[in-house]
C-alpha positions as CSV (number, residue, x, y, z in Angstrom):
1,M,104.9,113.5,166.3
2,K,106.9,111.8,163.5
3,P,106.1,108.1,163.0
4,I,108.1,105.3,164.5
5,D,107.9,103.2,161.6
6,L,109.2,99.8,162.4
7,R,108.0,97.4,159.6
8,S,111.1,98.0,157.3
9,D,114.1,99.9,156.8
10,T,112.7,100.4,153.4
11,V,110.9,103.6,154.9
12,T,113.4,106.1,155.6
13,K,113.2,109.3,154.0
14,P,116.5,111.5,152.4
15,C,117.9,113.6,154.9
16,V,118.3,117.6,153.9
17,E,122.0,116.6,153.3
18,M,120.7,114.5,150.6
19,R,118.0,116.0,149.4
20,R,120.6,119.0,148.5
21,A,123.1,116.4,146.9
22,M,120.4,115.1,144.6
23,M,119.2,118.6,143.7
24,N,122.5,119.6,142.9
25,A,123.4,116.9,141.2
26,A,124.9,116.8,137.7
27,V,122.7,114.7,134.9
28,G,123.3,113.5,131.4
29,D,121.3,110.7,129.7
30,D,122.3,107.2,131.4
31,V,121.2,105.0,128.3
32,Y,123.7,106.7,126.1
33,G,126.2,106.2,129.6
34,E,127.0,110.2,129.5
35,D,125.5,111.0,133.2
36,P,128.0,111.6,135.6
37,T,126.9,111.1,138.5
38,V,125.5,107.7,137.4
39,N,128.8,106.7,136.3
40,R,130.4,108.3,139.3
41,L,128.1,105.7,141.4
42,E,128.9,102.8,139.5
43,S,132.8,103.4,140.2
44,L,132.5,104.5,143.8
45,A,130.1,101.0,144.4
46,A,132.6,98.7,142.2
47,E,135.8,99.7,144.3
48,M,133.9,99.6,147.5
49,L,132.8,95.9,146.6
50,G,136.4,94.7,145.1
51,T,134.4,94.2,141.5
52,K,135.6,95.3,138.3
53,A,132.4,97.2,137.3
54,A,128.9,98.0,138.4
55,L,125.4,99.1,137.5
56,F,122.8,100.8,139.1
57,C,119.3,99.7,139.3
58,T,116.4,100.6,140.2
59,S,115.8,97.9,142.9
60,G,117.1,94.9,144.5
61,T,114.3,93.0,143.0
62,Q,115.7,94.3,139.4
63,S,119.2,93.8,140.1
64,N,118.8,90.3,141.5
65,L,116.9,89.5,138.8
66,L,119.6,91.1,136.3
67,A,122.3,88.6,137.9
68,L,120.2,85.7,137.9
69,M,119.9,86.4,134.1
70,A,123.3,87.5,133.3
71,H,124.4,83.9,135.0
72,C,121.9,81.6,133.9
73,E,120.1,80.8,130.2
74,R,116.5,79.0,129.6
75,G,116.2,75.9,131.1
76,D,119.2,76.3,133.8
77,E,118.8,76.3,137.7
78,Y,119.9,78.3,140.9
79,I,120.3,77.3,143.9
80,V,118.4,79.1,146.5
81,G,116.6,79.4,150.0
82,Q,113.2,78.4,150.7
83,Y,112.8,81.7,152.6
84,A,115.3,83.7,150.6
85,H,114.3,87.2,149.1
86,T,115.4,86.0,145.3
87,Y,113.1,83.0,145.4
88,R,109.8,83.9,147.9
89,Y,109.3,87.6,147.2
90,E,110.7,88.6,143.9
91,G,107.5,87.5,142.1
92,G,109.4,84.7,140.4
93,G,110.7,86.5,138.3
94,A,113.6,84.3,137.6
95,A,111.1,81.9,136.2
96,V,108.8,84.0,134.7
97,L,111.1,86.4,133.0
98,G,114.1,83.9,132.8
99,S,113.0,80.6,132.4
100,I,115.2,79.8,135.5
101,Q,114.4,76.9,137.5
102,P,114.9,77.6,141.3
103,Q,116.1,74.3,143.4
104,P,115.1,75.7,147.3
105,L,116.8,74.5,150.2
106,D,115.4,74.8,153.8
107,F,117.6,77.6,155.6
108,E,119.9,76.4,158.7
109,K,118.8,78.2,162.0
110,D,121.7,80.5,161.4
111,G,120.7,81.6,158.1
112,T,122.9,79.4,156.0
113,L,122.4,76.6,153.6
114,S,123.9,73.0,154.3
115,L,126.6,73.1,151.7
116,E,126.1,69.3,152.2
117,K,122.6,69.9,151.0
118,V,123.8,72.3,148.4
119,S,125.9,69.9,146.9
120,G,123.3,66.7,146.9
121,A,121.1,69.1,145.2
122,I,123.5,69.8,142.2
123,K,121.6,68.0,139.1
124,P,123.6,65.0,137.1
125,D,125.0,66.2,133.8
126,D,122.0,65.0,132.2
127,H,119.2,65.8,129.9
128,H,116.9,64.6,131.6
129,Y,117.7,67.9,134.7
130,A,118.4,71.1,134.7
131,R,121.5,72.4,134.5
132,T,122.7,74.0,137.8
133,K,124.5,76.7,137.4
134,L,124.4,79.1,140.4
135,L,124.4,79.4,144.3
136,C,122.7,81.9,145.4
137,L,123.4,83.5,149.4
138,E,121.8,86.7,151.2
139,N,123.6,88.2,154.0
140,T,122.1,89.5,155.8
141,H,119.2,86.7,156.1
142,M,116.4,87.8,158.2
143,G,119.2,90.1,160.4
144,K,121.6,87.0,160.6
145,V,125.1,87.2,159.3
146,L,126.4,84.5,157.1
147,P,130.4,83.6,159.1
148,L,133.4,84.2,156.7
149,P,134.6,80.8,157.4
150,Y,131.3,79.7,155.9
151,L,131.8,81.8,152.9
152,K,134.7,80.1,152.3
153,A,133.4,77.0,152.1
154,A,130.9,77.6,150.0
155,K,132.9,79.1,147.6
156,E,135.6,75.9,147.5
157,L,132.1,73.9,147.3
158,A,131.1,76.2,144.2
159,G,134.6,75.9,142.5
160,D,134.5,71.9,142.4
161,K,131.4,72.0,141.0
162,A,131.6,74.5,138.3
163,L,129.1,76.9,139.7
164,K,128.9,80.5,139.9
165,M,127.9,82.5,143.2
166,H,125.6,85.5,143.5
167,L,125.1,87.2,146.6
168,D,121.5,89.0,147.6
169,G,123.6,91.8,149.8
170,A,120.7,94.3,150.4
171,R,122.4,94.7,154.1
172,V,125.6,93.5,153.0
173,F,126.9,96.7,154.8
174,N,125.3,95.5,157.9
175,A,126.9,92.3,157.9
176,S,130.2,93.8,157.6
177,V,129.5,96.4,160.1
178,K,128.7,93.3,162.6
179,L,131.8,91.5,161.7
180,G,133.7,94.4,161.8
181,V,135.2,94.0,158.5
182,D,135.6,95.4,154.9
183,V,132.8,94.7,152.9
184,K,135.6,93.4,150.5
185,D,136.5,90.3,152.9
186,I,132.4,89.2,152.4
187,T,132.0,90.0,148.7
188,R,135.4,88.3,147.6
189,Y,133.7,84.9,147.1
190,F,131.1,86.1,144.8
191,D,131.1,86.8,141.2
192,T,127.9,89.2,141.6
193,I,126.5,90.8,144.4
194,S,123.3,92.9,144.7
195,C,123.3,95.9,146.9
196,C,120.4,97.7,148.1
197,L,120.9,101.5,148.5
198,S,117.0,102.3,149.9
199,K,117.0,100.1,153.0
200,G,119.6,100.9,155.8
201,L,121.8,103.3,153.9
202,G,118.8,105.5,153.7
203,A,119.0,105.9,149.9
204,P,115.1,106.8,148.5
205,V,115.5,104.1,145.4
206,G,117.8,102.1,144.0
207,S,120.7,99.1,144.4
208,V,123.6,98.5,142.7
209,L,124.3,95.4,141.4
210,C,128.4,94.7,141.3
211,G,130.8,92.3,139.0
212,S,132.7,91.5,136.4
213,A,132.9,94.2,133.5
214,E,131.6,90.8,131.3
215,N,128.6,90.0,133.8
216,I,128.0,93.6,133.9
217,E,127.5,94.4,130.1
218,K,125.1,91.3,130.3
219,A,123.3,92.9,133.0
220,R,122.8,96.2,131.4
221,R,121.6,94.6,128.3
222,W,118.8,92.8,130.4
223,R,118.2,95.8,132.2
224,K,117.2,98.0,129.2
225,L,115.0,94.8,128.0
226,L,113.3,95.1,131.3
227,G,112.9,98.4,130.8
228,G,115.2,99.5,133.3
229,G,117.1,102.0,131.0
230,M,116.7,105.4,133.3
231,R,117.4,108.8,131.6
232,Q,119.2,111.7,133.6
233,A,119.2,109.2,136.6
234,G,122.1,111.1,138.0
235,I,119.3,112.7,140.4
236,L,118.6,109.2,142.6
237,A,122.5,108.2,142.1
238,A,123.4,111.3,144.1
239,A,121.4,110.0,147.1
240,G,123.2,106.4,146.8
241,I,126.5,108.1,146.7
242,Y,125.4,110.3,150.1
243,A,124.4,106.9,151.1
244,L,127.7,105.1,150.5
245,T,129.7,108.1,151.8
246,H,128.2,108.9,155.1
247,N,126.2,105.9,156.5
248,I,127.5,102.6,156.7
249,E,129.6,103.4,160.3
250,R,126.1,104.5,161.4
251,L,124.4,101.3,160.9
252,K,125.8,100.1,164.3
253,D,123.2,102.5,165.9
254,D,120.8,100.3,164.2
255,H,122.0,97.5,165.4
256,G,122.3,98.9,168.8
257,N,118.9,100.0,168.7
258,A,117.6,96.5,167.6
259,M,119.1,94.6,170.6
260,A,117.6,97.5,173.0
261,L,114.3,97.1,171.3
262,A,114.4,93.1,171.8
263,K,115.4,93.7,175.6
264,G,113.1,95.9,176.3
265,L,110.3,93.7,174.8
266,A,111.5,90.4,176.1
267,Q,110.4,91.9,179.8
268,I,107.0,91.8,178.7
269,E,105.4,88.1,179.9
270,S,103.2,88.2,176.5
271,I,106.2,88.9,174.0
272,T,109.2,86.1,172.9
273,V,112.0,87.2,171.8
274,D,115.3,85.1,171.2
275,L,117.9,87.5,172.2
276,Q,120.7,85.2,171.2
277,S,119.3,85.7,167.2
278,V,119.3,89.3,167.3
279,R,122.8,90.3,165.4
280,T,122.0,93.5,163.6
281,N,118.6,95.7,162.4
282,I,116.3,93.1,162.3
283,F,114.9,90.5,164.6
284,F,111.5,88.9,165.8
285,A,109.1,88.8,168.3
286,D,106.2,86.1,169.1
287,I,103.3,87.6,170.7
288,K,100.2,86.3,172.2
289,A,97.8,89.0,171.4
290,D,95.4,90.3,169.2
291,M,97.5,91.5,166.7
292,S,94.6,93.7,164.9
293,R,94.3,95.1,168.7
294,L,97.8,95.8,169.3
295,Y,98.5,97.5,165.6
296,S,95.5,100.0,166.1
297,F,96.3,100.6,169.8
298,L,100.4,101.3,168.7
299,K,99.4,103.0,165.8
300,E,97.2,105.7,167.7
301,R,100.8,106.7,169.4
302,G,102.6,107.0,166.7
303,V,104.1,103.3,166.4
304,I,103.8,101.3,163.1
305,I,104.6,97.8,162.7
306,D,103.0,94.5,160.8
307,T,100.4,92.5,162.4
308,S,101.4,89.3,162.3
309,A,102.1,87.4,165.7
310,H,105.6,86.4,164.3
311,L,106.3,89.9,164.3
312,R,109.2,91.0,162.6
313,L,110.9,94.4,163.9
314,V,113.3,96.6,162.0
315,T,115.4,99.6,163.1
316,H,116.9,102.2,160.7
317,L,118.7,105.6,160.4
318,D,115.0,107.4,161.4
319,I,114.7,105.1,164.6
320,S,116.5,107.1,167.7
321,D,117.4,106.2,171.5
322,E,114.6,107.9,172.2
323,D,111.7,106.1,170.1
324,I,113.3,103.0,171.3
325,D,112.2,103.6,175.1
326,Y,108.9,105.2,173.9
327,T,108.5,102.0,171.7
328,I,108.5,99.9,174.8
329,G,106.5,101.8,176.6
330,A,103.3,101.8,174.2
331,F,103.9,97.6,174.4
332,K,104.0,97.7,177.9
333,Q,100.4,99.9,178.1
334,F,99.0,98.1,175.8
335,F,99.8,94.5,178.0
336,Q,99.0,96.2,181.2
């Protein structure tokens, strides 16, 4: 049987049609700007997210770093969530490679950053301090969707304080599908947006960074410096085009499967799930069990999870309704 991998939506495999698009892609040398499929992907992404330009990047880590380096100079600072991907899970790249100081803040329960705390964290215009230049938000964050009124208020604060706004929108299409709005209703508040193609959208590789022509030109230069200049990258870009044109609306299926799994696990006495927090395709379950034994038990039955007692579970396009029912049954069998 196929594995039911619930660790992340990065584990998806390209479907036959996506592989066919990759095989048939017209290619050129992208460093010279001559790969027609990369150019088409960048134009499509910019149009869909409502920006003037876009840049195809190898990963979300790279596209986020390029955005930070396009907005900030050495000694500048960005405000970010304590558990945000750009701060906690990207190797400290902003500090190591950009000499950019992070100012982390605790998240609120709904995945937002308190705008009062953001305002209080902005440094005075004084040479004793780093220069606060950027506010970085994440949508979705741990599966939670940022409300549109909050984004509007954050943009107003940023404007008042002369800050730029970057969105780590690795799963921004999950957010737009959940809210039932065009993704541009979210991205309109940001100067740059990073969007992953290789998570819920199902491409094997890549992210796009969208923004103004000026910011994307800066990012393109930094991408080359960081070794991200790819040649016949249209083979990969074709998968991104397929993902953007075929795999957005179906994200609601992943959301439904996450809720079904959460409800099923919540029925087990040793598992606690806050069903009110399940918004998109990611949720957390607190499990009272020997996690190494549970991991081994499930793996023998084709279900793959992490080993944390505060377990993150992620649904995606390779997880079916039948897989959800099977997984719930396997958990119940273990606890029986």
